[in-house]
C-alpha positions in Angstrom: 110.4 46.7 100.6 106.5 46.5 101.4 103.7 47.7 99.3 103.0 51.1 101.2 106.7 51.6 100.5 106.2 51.3 97.0 103.0 53.2 96.8 104.8 56.3 98.8 108.0 55.9 96.2 105.5 55.6 93.2 104.0 58.7 94.4 107.2 60.6 94.4 108.1 59.3 91.2 105.0 60.1 89.5 104.0 63.4 91.1 107.3 65.3 91.8 107.5 66.8 88.4 104.0 67.9 88.2 104.0 69.4 91.5 107.1 71.4 91.3 106.0 72.6 87.8 109.1 70.8 86.1 111.6 72.2 88.5 112.6 68.8 90.1 112.1 65.1 88.7 112.6 61.8 90.8 115.3 59.2 90.0 115.7 55.6 91.2 119.2 56.1 92.8 122.3 53.8 91.5 123.3 51.0 93.9 126.4 52.1 96.0 128.4 49.3 96.3 129.1 48.7 99.9 127.4 45.7 100.0 124.0 47.1 99.3 123.6 50.6 100.5 120.8 52.3 98.5 118.5 55.3 99.5 114.8 55.2 98.5 115.3 57.8 95.8 117.0 61.0 94.5 115.3 64.4 93.3 117.0 65.7 90.7 116.5 69.6 90.5 116.5 70.9 86.8 114.7 74.4 87.3 115.8 75.9 90.8 114.2 79.2 89.8 110.5 77.5 90.0 111.0 76.1 93.6 111.1 79.6 95.2 107.3 80.2 95.4 106.5 76.4 96.4 105.8 75.4 99.9 108.5 74.1 102.1 110.5 72.0 102.0 110.7 72.3 98.2 112.8 75.7 98.3 115.1 73.9 100.2 116.3 72.2 97.1 117.3 75.5 95.4 121.0 75.2 96.4 121.5 71.7 95.1 121.9 69.2 91.9 120.3 66.4 93.9 118.5 65.8 97.1 118.7 62.1 98.7 115.3 60.9 99.8 114.5 58.4 102.8 110.8 57.5 103.3 109.6 56.4 106.8 106.1 55.8 106.8 103.6 54.7 109.6 105.0 51.6 111.4 108.5 52.1 109.9 111.5 52.3 112.3 112.8 55.8 113.0 115.0 55.0 115.9 118.7 56.1 116.1 119.7 52.9 114.5 117.5 53.6 111.4 118.5 57.1 111.0 122.2 56.4 111.3 122.1 54.1 108.6 120.4 56.8 106.7 123.3 59.0 107.3 125.8 56.2 106.3 124.0 55.8 102.8 123.9 59.7 102.6 127.7 59.7 103.0 128.2 56.5 100.9 126.3 58.7 98.0 128.6 61.6 98.7 131.6 59.4 98.3 130.3 58.4 95.3 129.8 61.4 93.7 133.2 62.6 94.7 134.6 60.0 92.7 132.4 60.2 89.7 135.2 60.4 86.8 133.1 63.2 84.9 133.5 65.6 88.0 136.9 67.7 87.6 137.8 69.3 89.6 136.5 67.0 92.5 133.0 67.8 93.6 132.9 70.2 96.6 129.4 70.0 97.4 127.6 68.1 100.3 124.8 65.5 99.4 121.5 66.6 101.1 119.3 63.8 103.0 115.5 64.7 103.5 114.1 62.1 106.3 110.0 62.2 105.5 108.3 60.6 108.4 105.1 61.2 110.2 106.5 62.9 113.0 110.0 63.9 114.7 111.0 61.4 117.2 111.4 62.2 120.8 115.1 60.8 121.0 116.1 63.0 118.1 116.0 66.0 120.2 118.3 64.4 122.8 121.0 63.6 120.2 120.7 66.4 117.7 119.1 69.4 117.6 115.8 69.9 115.3 115.5 73.5 114.3 112.0 74.2 112.6 112.0 76.6 109.8 108.7 76.0 108.4 105.7 74.0 109.5 106.7 70.4 109.4 110.3 71.3 108.4 113.5 71.2 110.6 117.4 71.3 110.1 118.7 68.7 112.3 121.7 70.5 113.7 124.8 70.3 113.9 124.0 68.4 110.4 121.8 71.0 109.4 123.9 71.7 106.0 123.0 68.1 105.0 120.1 66.6 107.1 116.2 67.8 106.8 113.8 66.2 108.5 110.2 66.4 107.1 107.3 65.8 109.6 104.4 64.8 107.3 101.8 65.1 110.2 102.7 68.8 110.5 102.8 69.7 107.3 99.6 71.9 105.7 97.3 70.3 103.4 98.7 71.8 99.8 98.6 70.2 96.5 102.5 70.4 95.8 103.0 68.5 99.1 101.1 65.3 98.3 104.2 63.4 98.0 105.3 64.1 101.4 101.6 63.9 103.2 101.5 60.3 102.1 103.9 59.3 105.0 101.1 60.8 107.7 100.0 58.6 110.3 96.9 58.4 112.6 94.2 61.1 112.5 96.7 63.4 110.4 96.4 60.4 107.7 92.8 60.2 107.8 92.5 64.0 107.5 94.8 63.9 104.6 92.7 60.8 103.0 89.3 62.9 103.2 91.3 65.9 102.0 93.0 64.3 98.9 90.2 61.9 97.7 88.6 64.7 95.5 91.9 65.8 94.1 93.6 62.9 92.9 92.4 60.0 90.2 90.3 57.1 91.4 93.0 54.6 90.6 95.4 56.5 92.9 92.6 57.0 95.9 91.9 53.2 95.7 95.8 52.5 95.9 95.9 54.9 98.9 93.2 53.2 100.5 94.7 49.7 100.0 98.1 50.5 101.1 98.3 53.3 103.6 97.5 52.2 107.3 94.4 54.9 107.6 91.4 54.0 109.9 88.8 51.3 108.8 86.2 54.1 109.3 87.7 56.5 107.2 88.6 54.0 104.7 84.8 52.8 104.3 83.8 56.4 104.6 85.8 57.4 101.4 84.8 54.3 99.4 81.2 55.3 100.2 82.0 58.8 98.5 82.8 57.3 95.2 79.3 58.6 93.6 78.5 58.1 89.9 80.7 60.5 88.0 79.2 62.9 85.2 81.6 61.6 82.6 80.6 58.4 81.1 84.0 57.2 80.4 85.2 57.7 84.0 81.8 56.2 85.5 82.8 53.1 83.4 86.1 53.0 84.4 85.2 53.4 88.2 82.5 50.5 87.9 85.3 48.2 86.2 87.7 48.9 88.9 85.0 48.0 91.5 84.0 45.1 89.8 87.4 43.7 89.7 87.9 44.3 93.6 84.6 42.5 94.3 85.4 39.6 92.1 88.8 39.4 93.5 87.5 39.4 97.3 84.4 37.8 98.2 84.8 39.4 101.9 84.9 42.9 100.7 81.7 42.4 98.6 79.9 40.8 101.8 81.1 43.7 103.6 79.9 46.3 101.1 76.3 44.6 101.2 76.3 44.6 105.3 77.2 48.0 105.1 74.5 48.8 102.8 72.1 47.2 105.0 73.1 49.2 107.9 72.9 52.7 106.2 69.9 51.8 104.5 68.2 51.4 107.7 69.8 54.7 109.4 69.8 56.9 106.3 67.1 55.5 103.8 67.7 52.6 101.5 67.9 55.0 98.6 71.6 55.5 99.5 72.0 51.9 99.1 75.2 50.5 97.9 75.6 53.2 94.9 78.5 51.3 93.7 77.9 47.9 94.3 76.7 45.2 91.9 72.8 44.9 91.2 72.9 41.7 93.1 74.2 43.6 96.2 71.6 46.6 95.7 68.9 44.0 95.7 70.0 41.8 98.8 70.2 45.1 100.7 66.7 46.2 99.5 65.3 42.9 100.7 67.0 42.7 104.1 66.3 46.2 105.2 62.7 45.6 104.0 62.3 42.4 106.1 64.0 44.1 109.0 61.6 47.1 109.3 58.7 44.7 109.1 60.1 42.3 111.7 61.0 45.3 114.0 57.0 46.6 113.6 56.1 42.8 114.2 54.5 42.4 110.9 54.7 38.8 110.2 55.4 37.6 106.8 53.7 34.6 105.2 55.4 32.1 102.8 54.0 33.7 100.0 54.8 37.4 101.2 58.5 36.3 101.8 58.7 34.5 98.5 57.3 37.5 96.8 59.9 39.8 98.4 62.6 37.4 97.1 61.2 37.3 93.6 61.2 40.7 93.4 64.2 42.3 90.9 62.8 46.0 90.8 64.9 48.1 93.0 62.2 50.8 93.1 59.5 48.6 94.1 61.5 47.3 96.9 62.5 51.0 98.1 58.6 51.7 97.9 57.7 48.7 99.9 60.4 49.6 102.5 58.9 53.1 103.1 55.2 51.9 103.3 56.4 49.3 105.6 57.3 52.1 108.1 53.6 53.0 108.8 51.6 50.2 107.3 49.2 48.1 109.7 49.4 44.8 107.7 51.7 42.8 105.3 49.2 43.6 102.3 49.3 47.6 102.9 53.2 47.3 103.2 53.6 45.2 99.7 50.7 46.8 98.0 
């Protein structure tokens, strides 16, 4: 199982109880001994009465003690073989429950299976009959009593659906990423950006939105996370600096690399200043260039940058 799948499972495990107000909890399922036949997880229903007011598919768990969950993220197979294997795991779990010794008389229910995927695959409509009953929610007939399909791309953006929404793909995933970034802790958002297959543009946009926090403890934690990421990946550091240079030219150097290390901020300011001077055909002498390189005051570099936009000479720009 890859990191995206582990992230999706961890989100279900950590968020389900909170999102349902304690009505449902997540449990890692027991291994079913037919070689290895194991689902992604089980939802254990404790308070059905709390589910009625929640957004679908949560109310569908009302009639059950547990729900079996299979997660298919962007890029995972959702062909017929994958789904039939999931149905086999559902049947194996049902048999396991029937044979549990503490159940007397034998359990007479049906183990429900929720397939969570970005969309409803085209082939499903040819083999089964997906019947929509809520946005993004389908009963798959003739197995509607036990098979529910959750198309994450079609779900509304609601806080109680975050665990399902991580299965989105493409533009729908980008939309979710922008929406959820301000609703979850920074550690969770960084994990989402690392593991989910959203576009590079959206990923960079969200990274740039991590402004300073008012709470000093939160801000210190953010800075430490970013420092660790930069130390672990020099390529990321270089890319942040490059991005800062580009944005500094376009939108003003004051926006800079707000969350970068001080060395990156200064390098960005120097490069932007030199580029403006070069574009205005104002030639730097060796002493002028050394002066720019030696400057370690960001405010001064920003002032020189602003002055260089209209200055007629080097001395006027760097005064």
